[in-house]
N, C-alpha and C positions, 0 to 999 in steps of 0.2 A: 796700039797698046800704050797706055800711059806709063811714064817713067817717074818714079819718086826718087829725088836726090836729097841726101842729108848733108847739111853744111855745119861746120866747116870740114868734115871728114871727106866729103866728095863721094861717099858710098852711094851707089844707085841700084835700083831694082825696077824691073818692068813688071807691071801688074795688069790684071784684067779690069776693064771698066766695071764699076759697081763693087769691086772689092772694098772692104773697109780699110781705113788707114791702120787700124790695129793689125789686120791680116798682113798688110804691106810691111809694117814694122817687124812683125815676127818673121816674115819671109826674109827680111834683110838682116836678121839676127839682132835686131834692136828690141830689147825687152822693156815692156812698159808694165807698170803696176795695174792690176785689174781685180781689185777686191770684190767687185760686183759681177765678176766673171764675164765682163764685156756686155752687160745688159743695158748700159746707158744711164745709170743713175748715181754713180759715185764721183765721176769727174777725175779720177786718179790717172787715167790713161791719156792725159792731155798732151798735145804736141803743139808746137808753134809753127804756123804756116808762114813761110817767108814769101813764097810766090805760088800762085795758083789760087783757085777759088773754092771755098767750101762755105756756102751761105749759112748764116745763123738762122736755124729753124727752131721750132718749138723744143725739140729734144736738146739741142745745144744750149738754148737759153735756160733750160731747166737744170742742166748739169754744171754750168760754169757761170761765175759772176760776170756781169756786163763789162767790167773793167778788163778781165782776161780776154773775153770775146773781142773787144775793140782792139786789143793788142795782137790779135791773130791766133790766139789759142783755140783749139778745138778738142773735143772729146773724140779720141781716135776710134773708139768702138762703134760710134754711130755716125761717123763721117765717111761717106762714100766717095771713092775716087772716080772722077769723070775726065780728068786730063792730067797733063804733066804738072808736077808740083815740086817745090823745094821746101823741105822741113828743116828746122834747127835740130841738130843732134840733141836728143833728150837731155843728156848731161851737160851740154854746153850752154844752154840758155834757160835753165830752170830758175836761176836767180833765187830770190828768197820767197817765192810763191809757195805757200803751204795751204793745203786744203784739208779740212776736217774729214773724218771718215765718210760722212754723208754731206755733200755740199749742194744738194738739190734745193731749189727755191720753191718748189711746189710739191705737195704730197702726191705720192703715186701709189697705186695698188700693186704691190710687189708680186702678187699672184699672176699678174699679166706677164711677168718676165721669167717665171719658173715653169 
């Protein structure tokens, strides 16, 4: 079972493979903003991956700008856990990154998500 550890707090949680990072954060008591209800199109639930691997797929590329992706940020609601990971505590590494209400780079049919 994968372990997700938050730094610098050291808080850890064991999750099932395939759980989303959003589910893992919520289980650990870490609240993330989810204005799109975790449907993968607003990018507000971003987390910074310090260690571990979440590939940049089409969904991640549509939610977050390339600069954030290259720095290790991922949209937690569409990031599946496959192994142990270390994440920055959301409040500790947010910096001055501000995303608009809708940060997607490509149009989507929102009916697919509801």
